[in-house]
C-alpha positions as CSV (number, residue, x, y, z in Angstrom):
1,M,-31.3,4.3,28.5
2,D,-28.7,5.9,25.8
3,T,-25.8,3.7,27.6
4,N,-27.7,0.6,26.7
5,N,-28.3,1.8,23.1
6,Q,-25.0,2.2,23.2
7,N,-23.6,-1.4,24.2
8,R,-26.4,-2.8,22.0
9,K,-24.7,-1.0,18.9
10,S,-21.7,-2.6,20.1
11,D,-22.9,-6.2,20.2
12,E,-24.4,-5.4,16.8
13,L,-20.7,-5.1,14.7
14,T,-19.9,-8.0,13.0
15,Y,-16.9,-9.6,13.5
16,W,-15.3,-8.4,10.1
17,Q,-16.4,-4.9,11.5
18,K,-14.4,-5.5,14.8
19,L,-11.3,-6.7,12.9
20,E,-11.3,-4.1,10.7
21,I,-10.9,-1.6,13.8
22,I,-8.7,-3.2,15.3
23,R,-6.7,-3.1,11.7
24,A,-7.1,0.3,11.8
25,V,-6.2,1.0,15.1
26,S,-2.9,-0.9,15.1
27,M,-0.6,1.5,12.7
28,Y,-0.3,4.0,15.9
29,P,0.9,1.1,18.4
30,A,3.4,-0.1,15.5
31,L,4.5,3.5,15.0
32,T,5.9,3.1,18.2
33,L,8.5,0.4,17.0
34,M,8.9,1.6,13.5
35,V,10.3,4.9,14.6
36,F,13.4,3.3,15.5
37,T,13.6,0.3,13.6
38,R,12.9,1.9,10.1
39,R,14.0,5.2,8.1
40,K,12.4,7.5,5.5
41,I,8.4,7.3,7.2
42,G,6.3,9.3,5.2
43,F,5.6,12.9,6.3
44,R,1.9,11.9,6.9
45,V,2.1,8.3,8.6
46,L,3.9,10.8,11.3
47,K,1.2,12.5,12.6
48,T,2.0,14.4,15.6
49,T,-1.1,13.8,17.4
50,G,-0.9,10.3,16.7
51,I,2.3,10.3,18.0
52,V,1.3,13.1,21.3
53,I,-1.1,10.6,22.1
54,M,0.7,7.5,22.1
55,G,3.3,9.1,24.2
56,L,0.9,10.4,26.6
57,I,-0.6,6.3,26.8
58,M,2.7,5.1,27.6
59,L,3.5,7.8,30.4
60,F,0.2,7.1,31.9
61,V,0.7,3.0,31.7
62,A,4.5,4.1,33.3
63,S,3.4,6.3,36.1
64,L,0.2,3.5,36.7
65,V,2.8,0.6,36.8
66,S,5.0,2.8,39.2
67,S,2.2,3.9,41.6
68,N,0.6,0.1,41.8
69,S,4.1,-2.2,42.7
70,D,7.4,-1.9,43.1
71,T,8.1,-2.2,39.3
72,S,9.5,0.9,37.4
73,G,8.0,2.6,35.0
74,L,10.9,4.9,34.5
75,P,12.0,2.6,31.3
76,L,9.1,2.9,29.9
77,T,8.6,7.0,30.2
78,L,12.2,7.1,28.5
79,F,11.2,4.9,25.8
80,A,8.0,7.5,25.3
81,L,10.1,10.5,25.3
82,A,12.6,8.6,22.9
83,M,9.9,8.1,20.7
84,I,8.5,11.5,20.9
85,G,11.9,12.7,20.1
86,M,12.6,10.4,17.0
87,A,9.2,11.0,15.3
88,I,9.4,14.5,15.5
89,F,12.9,14.3,13.7
90,Q,11.8,11.5,11.1
91,R,8.6,14.2,10.7
92,T,11.5,17.4,10.2
93,M,13.4,15.8,7.9
94,R,10.5,14.6,5.7
95,W,9.6,18.6,5.7
96,R,12.8,19.8,4.8
97,D,13.0,17.0,1.9
98,L,9.4,18.4,0.5
99,T,10.6,21.7,0.7
100,Q,14.0,20.8,-1.0
101,G,11.9,19.3,-3.7
102,V,12.7,16.1,-3.1
103,R,10.1,13.4,-4.2
104,W,9.7,10.8,-1.2
105,H,5.8,9.5,-1.0
106,T,3.9,11.0,2.1
107,Y,2.4,8.0,3.4
108,C,5.1,5.8,3.4
109,V,5.8,3.4,6.1
110,G,9.3,3.3,5.5
111,I,12.6,1.1,5.3
112,S,13.3,-1.4,7.6
113,Y,16.9,-1.6,8.4
114,L,16.9,-5.0,8.7
115,E,16.8,-5.4,4.7
116,M,20.3,-4.5,4.7
117,V,20.7,-8.3,5.5
118,P,20.8,-10.0,2.3
119,W,18.5,-12.3,2.8
120,P,17.7,-15.2,0.3
121,P,15.0,-13.9,-2.7
122,V,11.9,-16.1,-0.6
123,I,12.3,-14.0,2.6
124,A,13.3,-10.7,0.6
125,S,10.3,-10.9,-1.4
126,H,6.5,-10.2,-1.2
127,R,7.5,-7.7,1.8
128,R,8.3,-11.0,4.1
129,V,11.1,-8.8,5.9
130,Y,8.2,-6.4,7.3
131,R,5.4,-9.0,7.6
132,Y,7.1,-11.5,9.8
133,I,11.4,-11.0,10.0
134,E,10.6,-7.5,11.7
135,P,7.3,-8.1,14.2
136,V,9.3,-11.7,15.4
137,A,12.4,-9.5,15.9
138,C,11.0,-6.6,17.7
139,F,9.1,-9.2,19.7
140,L,12.1,-11.6,20.2
141,V,13.8,-8.3,22.1
142,G,10.6,-7.3,23.9
143,M,11.2,-11.3,25.6
144,L,14.5,-10.4,26.3
145,V,14.0,-6.6,27.8
146,A,11.3,-8.0,30.0
147,S,13.1,-10.2,31.6
148,V,16.7,-8.3,31.9
149,I,15.6,-5.2,32.0
150,S,12.2,-3.5,32.5
151,R,8.8,-5.9,32.9
152,P,6.5,-3.2,31.6
153,L,8.4,-1.8,28.2
154,G,9.1,-5.7,27.7
155,I,5.3,-6.0,27.7
156,W,4.9,-2.9,25.6
157,I,7.3,-4.0,23.0
158,M,5.6,-7.4,22.7
159,F,2.0,-5.8,22.7
160,S,3.4,-3.2,19.6
161,S,5.3,-6.3,17.7
162,L,2.1,-7.8,17.7
163,A,0.3,-4.5,16.3
164,L,3.3,-3.9,13.8
165,S,2.7,-7.8,12.0
166,V,-1.2,-6.8,12.1
167,F,-0.7,-3.5,10.3
168,E,1.9,-4.7,8.2
169,Q,-0.4,-7.9,7.1
170,T,-2.9,-5.6,6.7
171,L,-1.1,-3.1,4.0
172,F,0.7,-5.9,2.1
173,E,-3.2,-7.3,1.6
174,K,-4.4,-4.0,0.5
175,H,-1.5,-3.5,-1.9
176,L,-2.5,-6.9,-3.6
177,E,-6.2,-5.8,-3.4
178,R,-5.1,-2.9,-5.8
179,D,-2.9,-4.6,-8.3
180,L,-5.3,-7.5,-8.3
181,D,-8.3,-4.7,-9.4
182,I,-6.1,-3.2,-12.0
183,L,-5.8,-6.8,-13.6
184,D,-8.7,-7.5,-14.0
185,G,-9.4,-3.7,-14.9
186,L,-6.8,-4.7,-18.1
187,I,-8.5,-7.7,-18.5
188,S,-11.9,-5.8,-18.4
189,A,-10.6,-3.3,-21.0
190,E,-9.5,-6.1,-23.7
191,V,-12.7,-8.1,-23.7
192,Q,-14.6,-4.6,-23.9
193,G,-12.3,-3.9,-26.8
194,E,-13.1,-7.0,-28.4
195,T,-16.8,-6.6,-28.3
196,A,-16.6,-2.9,-29.6
197,K,-14.6,-4.2,-32.5
198,F,-17.2,-7.4,-33.2
199,F,-20.2,-4.9,-33.7
200,D,-18.3,-2.3,-35.3
201,G,-18.7,-1.2,-39.2
202,P,-21.6,-1.8,-40.6
203,Q,-24.4,-4.2,-39.8
204,P,-25.3,-7.1,-42.0
205,D,-28.6,-5.2,-42.7
206,Q,-27.5,-2.0,-43.3
207,K,-27.5,-0.4,-46.8
208,Q,-25.2,2.0,-48.6
209,R,-26.6,5.6,-48.4
210,T,-27.1,7.3,-51.7
211,L,-26.2,11.3,-52.0
212,E,-30.2,11.8,-52.2
213,D,-30.4,10.0,-48.8
214,T,-27.8,12.1,-47.1
215,A,-29.1,15.8,-49.0
216,G,-25.7,15.4,-51.5
217,I,-23.2,14.8,-48.6
218,P,-21.0,12.1,-49.2
219,T,-20.4,9.9,-45.8
220,G,-17.5,7.4,-45.4
221,V,-15.6,5.6,-48.8
222,A,-17.1,3.5,-52.0
223,P,-17.6,-0.1,-50.4
224,D,-14.8,-1.7,-53.0
225,I,-12.5,0.8,-51.8
226,H,-13.5,-0.3,-48.4
227,R,-13.3,-3.6,-48.9
228,Q,-9.8,-3.4,-49.9
229,V,-8.6,-0.8,-46.4
230,E,-10.0,-4.4,-44.5
231,I,-7.9,-6.9,-47.0
232,R,-4.4,-3.9,-46.3
233,R,-5.5,-3.7,-42.7
234,A,-5.3,-8.1,-42.0
235,K,-2.3,-8.2,-44.0
236,L,-0.4,-5.4,-42.0
237,A,-1.7,-7.5,-38.9
238,K,0.0,-10.7,-40.2
239,A,2.7,-9.0,-41.2
240,P,6.3,-9.7,-39.0
241,P,7.0,-6.7,-36.4
242,Y,10.1,-4.5,-37.8
243,N,13.4,-5.2,-36.4
244,L,15.4,-2.2,-35.8
245,V,18.7,-4.1,-35.0
246,A,18.6,-5.9,-38.1
247,E,18.6,-2.4,-39.7
248,T,21.6,-1.2,-38.1
249,P,24.9,-1.2,-39.8
250,E,26.1,-3.3,-37.1
251,A,23.9,-6.1,-38.1
252,A,24.1,-5.4,-41.4
253,G,27.9,-6.2,-41.3
């Protein structure tokens, strides 16, 4: 009965919910490549639990391949151990930097070694190196490894490169949404400020209160002085900005 309920709940997941789950999980296979292709990965990205779990999965796949076929799982085993070692090394380095006061974002996804290539601006911008160049390069390496060295290892590299592409695209969209939210917030604040300014000040049917109305407490300035203040503000708003360069001795000379 419980199994039927679980299957029913799984079937109730929408396409977008399943896609979000895939996006969230894609980070872990992608990390098995990122520890080799990137430097300065953030401390909290390299969580020991996730790294060890991915290493155990790779070791299990390697043992499964070795027992069920003539193909050796040794290259995949060595790759898994090297991945765990590189992840622990980078995490240790980030912890050392933190304890020494080096400021580095703990959720940084690292700097790709491919950024050292002098790419044209159209490729270097908008994280295209991370979203396209790096995953494609890893996929091609996986194909080469699968045909020359080890098929299981090559297939794992190709699978991880696809996960890396999904992870990077998700990260790019997340950062883009954040920047667009900031832009929308600035526009909304500007409109709200203009609306508040429009309704600021006395209303058309509001009369000047006398000392009798305020129990002898003076409030605000006199109407004629208020009018002069508003005229002065309008003149200052229309005046050109003060040019500091023109006032320097070099500019005057």
